[in-house]
C-alpha positions in Angstrom: -13.6 -5.2 -25.7 -12.5 -8.5 -25.5 -10.5 -8.5 -29.1 -8.9 -5.2 -27.9 -5.7 -4.7 -25.6 -7.2 -3.9 -22.2 -5.5 -0.6 -20.8 -5.0 0.2 -17.4 -4.2 3.8 -17.4 -2.2 5.7 -14.8 -4.1 9.3 -14.7 -7.3 10.7 -15.9 -9.3 14.1 -15.0 -12.7 12.7 -15.7 -14.1 13.0 -12.2 -13.3 16.5 -12.4 -15.2 17.1 -15.6 -18.2 15.2 -14.3 -18.2 17.4 -11.4 -17.8 20.4 -13.3 -20.6 19.5 -15.6 -23.0 19.0 -12.5 -22.0 22.5 -10.8 -22.8 24.2 -14.1 -26.3 22.5 -14.2 -25.5 20.0 -16.8 -24.9 16.4 -15.3 -23.6 14.1 -17.6 -24.4 10.4 -18.2 -21.3 8.3 -18.0 -23.0 5.5 -19.8 -23.6 7.7 -22.9 -21.3 9.3 -25.5 -20.4 12.9 -24.9 -18.4 15.3 -27.0 -16.8 17.2 -23.9 -15.6 13.6 -22.2 -12.4 11.7 -23.4 -13.7 8.7 -21.0 -17.5 7.6 -21.1 -18.3 4.3 -21.5 -18.6 3.9 -25.2 -15.4 5.4 -25.9 -14.1 3.2 -23.0 -15.4 -0.1 -24.7 -14.1 1.2 -28.2 -10.6 1.9 -27.1 -10.2 -1.0 -24.5 -10.2 1.3 -21.5 -10.4 -1.1 -18.7 -9.4 1.2 -15.8 -7.2 3.1 -14.0 -6.0 5.3 -11.4 -9.3 8.2 -11.3 -7.7 11.7 -10.2 -9.3 13.9 -8.0 -8.0 17.7 -8.4 -9.3 20.9 -6.9 -8.7 23.7 -9.4 -7.7 27.1 -8.4 -11.1 28.4 -10.5 -13.9 26.8 -12.1 -15.0 28.2 -15.4 -17.0 25.9 -17.3 -17.1 22.1 -18.5 -14.8 22.7 -21.3 -12.5 25.1 -19.8 -8.8 24.5 -20.8 -6.0 25.4 -18.5 -4.0 28.1 -19.9 -0.4 27.5 -18.5 0.5 31.1 -19.0 -2.7 32.2 -16.7 -1.6 33.0 -13.2 -5.2 32.6 -11.8 -4.8 29.1 -12.8 -2.1 28.3 -10.2 -3.3 30.2 -7.3 -3.5 28.7 -4.0 -6.2 26.8 -2.7 -7.7 26.8 0.9 -7.5 23.5 2.5 -11.4 23.2 3.3 -12.4 24.2 0.0 -10.2 21.7 -1.7 -11.5 18.7 0.9 -15.0 19.7 0.0 -14.4 19.6 -3.5 -12.5 16.4 -3.4 -15.4 14.8 -1.3 -17.5 15.7 -3.8 -15.8 14.0 -6.7 -15.2 11.0 -4.4 -19.1 10.7 -3.8 -19.6 11.2 -7.2 -17.3 8.0 -8.1 -19.0 6.2 -5.2 -22.5 6.6 -6.6 -21.2 5.7 -10.3 -20.0 2.5 -8.7 -23.3 1.9 -6.7 -25.5 3.0 -9.9 -23.7 1.1 -12.8 -22.1 -2.0 -10.7 -22.2 -4.3 -14.0 -19.8 -1.4 -15.5 -17.6 0.0 -13.0 -16.2 -0.7 -9.6 -13.9 1.0 -7.3 -10.7 -1.2 -6.5 -8.4 -1.4 -3.4 -5.4 -3.2 -4.6 -3.8 -5.1 -7.9 -6.1 -8.1 -7.3 -9.5 -6.5 -7.3 -8.2 -4.8 -10.3 -7.3 -8.0 -12.2 -10.6 -9.2 -11.1 -12.8 -6.5 -12.0 -11.3 -6.3 -15.4 -11.6 -9.9 -16.0 -15.4 -9.5 -15.4 -15.6 -6.7 -18.2 -16.1 -3.9 -15.8 -14.0 -0.9 -15.4 -11.5 -0.8 -12.6 -11.1 2.7 -10.7 -8.8 3.2 -8.0 -9.3 6.5 -6.0 -6.1 9.0 -6.4 -5.9 12.6 -5.2 -3.7 14.8 -7.6 -2.4 17.5 -5.1 -2.7 17.5 -1.4 -4.3 20.7 -0.5 -7.4 18.6 1.0 -5.1 17.0 3.5 -5.0 18.9 7.0 -1.7 19.1 8.7 -3.0 16.7 11.5 -3.8 14.1 8.6 -7.3 13.6 10.0 -8.5 13.9 6.3 -6.1 11.6 5.0 -7.4 9.0 7.2 -11.0 9.4 6.4 -9.9 9.4 2.7 -7.9 6.3 2.6 -11.0 4.4 4.8 -13.2 5.6 1.8 -10.7 4.1 -0.5 -7.8 6.5 -1.5 -4.9 4.3 -2.6 -2.7 7.0 -4.6 -1.6 10.7 -4.0 0.1 13.2 -5.8 1.7 15.5 -3.2 1.4 18.6 -5.2 -0.4 20.1 -8.6 1.9 22.5 -10.4 1.6 25.2 -7.6 2.5 25.4 -4.1 1.0 23.9 -1.1 1.6 23.2 2.4 3.7 20.1 1.4 5.6 21.1 -1.3 6.4 23.1 -4.5 5.0 22.2 -7.9 6.7 22.3 -11.3 5.8 24.7 -13.6 4.7 23.9 -16.9 7.2 25.9 -19.0 10.1 25.0 -21.5 13.1 24.5 -19.4 16.0 23.1 -21.2 18.3 23.5 -18.2 16.4 21.6 -15.4 16.1 23.5 -12.3 15.7 21.9 -8.9 13.2 24.4 -7.5 12.1 24.3 -4.0 11.5 21.0 -2.5 9.6 19.5 0.4 8.0 21.4 3.5 8.4 19.7 6.7 5.0 18.7 6.3 5.3 17.4 3.0 8.3 15.2 4.4 5.6 13.9 7.2 2.9 13.2 4.6 5.0 10.8 3.0 6.0 9.2 6.0 2.5 8.8 7.0 1.3 7.7 3.2 3.7 4.7 3.9 2.2 3.9 7.2 -1.1 3.6 5.3 0.3 2.1 2.1 -0.8 5.1 -0.1 1.3 5.1 -3.3 3.0 8.4 -3.9 2.9 10.0 -7.2 6.0 12.3 -8.1 4.4 13.8 -11.0 4.2 17.4 -11.1 6.9 17.8 -8.2 9.9 20.0 -8.9 13.1 18.5 -9.1 14.1 19.1 -5.4 11.0 17.5 -4.5 11.3 14.4 -6.2 14.7 13.8 -4.6 13.4 14.6 -0.9 10.8 11.8 -1.8 13.4 9.7 -3.0 15.4 9.9 0.2 12.5 9.1 2.6 10.7 6.6 1.1 11.6 2.7 0.8 8.9 2.0 -1.7 9.3 2.5 -5.6 9.4 5.6 -7.0 6.1 6.4 -9.2 5.4 9.1 -11.5 1.7 8.5 -12.9 1.8 10.8 -15.8 5.4 12.2 -17.0 7.6 12.2 -20.3 11.3 12.2 -20.9 12.9 15.7 -20.4 15.7 14.8 -23.0 12.9 15.0 -25.9 10.3 17.4 -24.3 12.3 19.6 -22.2 9.4 20.9 -20.1 9.7 21.5 -16.5 6.8 18.7 -16.0 9.1 16.1 -17.3 11.7 14.1 -16.1 15.3 14.1 -16.5 17.3 10.9 -17.3 19.0 11.2 -13.6 15.4 11.3 -12.1 14.6 8.3 -14.5 17.7 6.4 -13.3 16.7 6.8 -9.6 13.2 5.6 -10.7 14.8 2.4 -12.4 17.0 1.5 -9.1 13.6 1.8 -7.1 12.4 -0.8 -9.4 9.4 2.1 -9.8 7.5 3.3 -13.1 6.8 6.1 -14.9 3.4 6.4 -16.8 3.6 8.3 -20.3 1.7 11.3 -20.4 -0.3 12.1 -23.8 -0.2 15.9 -23.3 0.9 17.4 -26.6 2.9 19.8 -25.0 4.7 17.2 -23.0 5.5 15.3 -26.1 7.0 17.5 -28.5 10.3 19.2 -28.8 8.8 22.3 -28.2 6.8 21.9 -25.3 4.2 23.5 -27.2 0.4 22.9 -26.4 -1.0 24.7 -29.4 1.1 22.4 -31.6 0.1 18.6 -32.1 2.2 15.5 -31.5 2.3 12.5 -33.3 2.1 8.8 -32.4 5.8 8.6 -33.7 6.9 11.2 -30.9 5.0 9.0 -28.2 6.8 5.7 -29.2 10.2 7.8 -29.0 9.0 8.6 -25.7 8.3 5.1 -24.6 11.7 3.7 -26.4 13.4 6.1 -24.4 12.0 5.4 -20.9 12.3 1.8 -21.6 16.2 2.3 -22.5 16.3 3.6 -18.9 13.9 2.0 -16.6 13.4 -1.7 -18.8 10.3 -3.3 -19.9 8.9 -3.6 -16.6 9.3 0.2 -15.6 7.1 1.8 -18.1 3.5 2.3 -18.4 0.5 4.8 -19.6 -0.6 7.8 -17.8 -2.5 9.3 -20.6 -4.3 12.4 -18.4 -7.3 12.0 -20.3 -9.9 14.8 -19.6 -7.2 16.8 -18.2 -5.0 17.5 -21.4 -4.7 18.5 -25.2 -4.4 15.1 -26.8 -2.6 14.3 -29.8 -5.2 14.5 -33.0 -4.3 10.7 -33.6 -5.7 9.7 -30.2 -8.5 12.0 -29.9 -10.1 10.2 -26.6 -9.9 7.1 -25.0 -11.6 5.5 -28.2 -8.2 6.2 -29.9 -6.3 4.1 -27.5 -5.9 1.1 -30.4 -4.0 3.7 -32.6 -1.1 4.0 -30.1 -1.0 0.2 -29.5 -0.8 -0.1 -33.3 2.0 2.1 -33.4 3.6 0.1 -30.7 3.4 -3.0 -33.0 4.5 -1.3 -35.9 7.7 -0.1 -34.1 8.6 -3.7 -33.3 7.1 -3.8 -29.5 6.0 -7.7 -29.0 2.3 -8.6 -27.2 4.0 -9.4 -24.2 5.6 -5.7 -23.8 2.6 -4.1 -24.8 0.6 -6.0 -22.3 3.0 -4.7 -19.9 2.8 -1.3 -20.8 -0.9 -0.8 -20.9 -1.9 -2.8 -18.2 0.2 -5.3 -16.2 3.2 -3.0 -15.2 0.7 -0.8 -13.0 -0.5 -3.8 -11.2 2.8 -5.1 -10.5 4.1 -1.9 -9.0 1.1 -1.7 -7.0 1.8 -4.9 -5.4 5.3 -4.0 -4.9 3.7 -0.5 -3.1 1.6 -2.7 -1.0 -1.2 -0.7 -2.3 -4.4 -1.8 -0.3 -2.7 -3.7 2.3 
């Protein structure tokens, strides 16, 4: 991996896939190559994947290891009970902690940017715990305190479904942006509680109204771990230029999502997306956010990837496309790794 550009990525759903596999009686060895995983140790080594925010997401229902989320199937967006979500989150959190204990020379859980830098320098994968969708959090925030003590450092308030804290943006083609419904009173309290604990808030999946609610409350950089430019791919899940400008003003960051339906112009997840389209999104984001405000948020193991990427082993293909498009090595390092670590420091994550 020393000859590759090291990537610290803003979002993956690998823990979910590992948990689903175990619940279906086919536990996966992370250290071995497996076709059903975008991230395993061999692919990570091939691609320069050096770590990232490891998401814990509770699905509305679980079908099987290779289940793909049909964004037209309403049962994928049904509400999730808090106790069920907490149980499932604890199972994934425990799985991550066992991985770190069982393969300490390969992977470590990190609480802040300095620990990430040290872990990457040691040749290990740096995993920062993240919860996607706050269904597991009770309204008294007791579970938030415990999860934080266990290592939670980043929280997405919603997935693309409503919960007690707010409303999620639908995953639909939406050329004319819609504000939708924003945060609930509990959601606004949750933002403040996360600030007290130095937990980074993730704006990805929020409605635009929820985005502006967070922007009014927080004093921290605005962060969208895995979202793209609405002007190039008009999905309701992507960010308008006005939202990007607000993120820039806060000295925040956006991680490029690799999902084909958030990259191509028709928001079609059955169609491919090219490396050129990924570069166009990066160019657009850099044009508004600047070179310090753009990163990668692949959504590995949680999306339909461009064929030219395939899995985490394909990261060098994107980096080669950056070079071919005139991105210098300093900018590439910022996008691939340094900008995430800098925004974690600006957000006081782990302090």
